[in-house]
N, C-alpha and C positions, 0 to 999 in steps of 0.2 A: 167618495173618501178621499182626502188628499194625501197622495203618497210621498210627498215632499218632508223631509226630516229637516227641522232645524238642528243642525249640528252642535251649535254651542249650547242648547237645551240639552240635548242628548248627552253630551259630555259632562255637563253639569250635574245631571241626574246620576250617570254612571260613577262619578266622583264621591257621591254620596252614599252609594251602597256598599255593603259589606261582601264578602265572597261567597256566603250562603245566598244572599239575596240576588248576586249576579247569576249564580247557578241556576236558581229557580227561575229567573227571567230568560236565561238561554233556554231552558226546558220549554216555557211557554212559548217562545219564538219559534223552537222547533216543532212544536205541535200545530202552530199556526200555518208553518211551511208546508207541513204533511197533510194539509187539506181542512183543518179546522176553520171555520169561519170568522170571518173579524168580528162579527156580531156577536158570536159566542164569546171570544176573547174579551170584548167590552163589557158584556154582561158580567163575565167572572171578575173582571178587575173593579167593577163597580160595587161589589158586594163588600 
């Protein structure tokens, strides 16, 4: 997996999100950082 982030795409995505979407995204990011595997994250996001 490529860990490089396209900052312009990230900022564009963030600018389109409302507060509750941002909070949900932060919660998911925290789960990943606490040890949830990347594959679990992508499976969950693709549903």
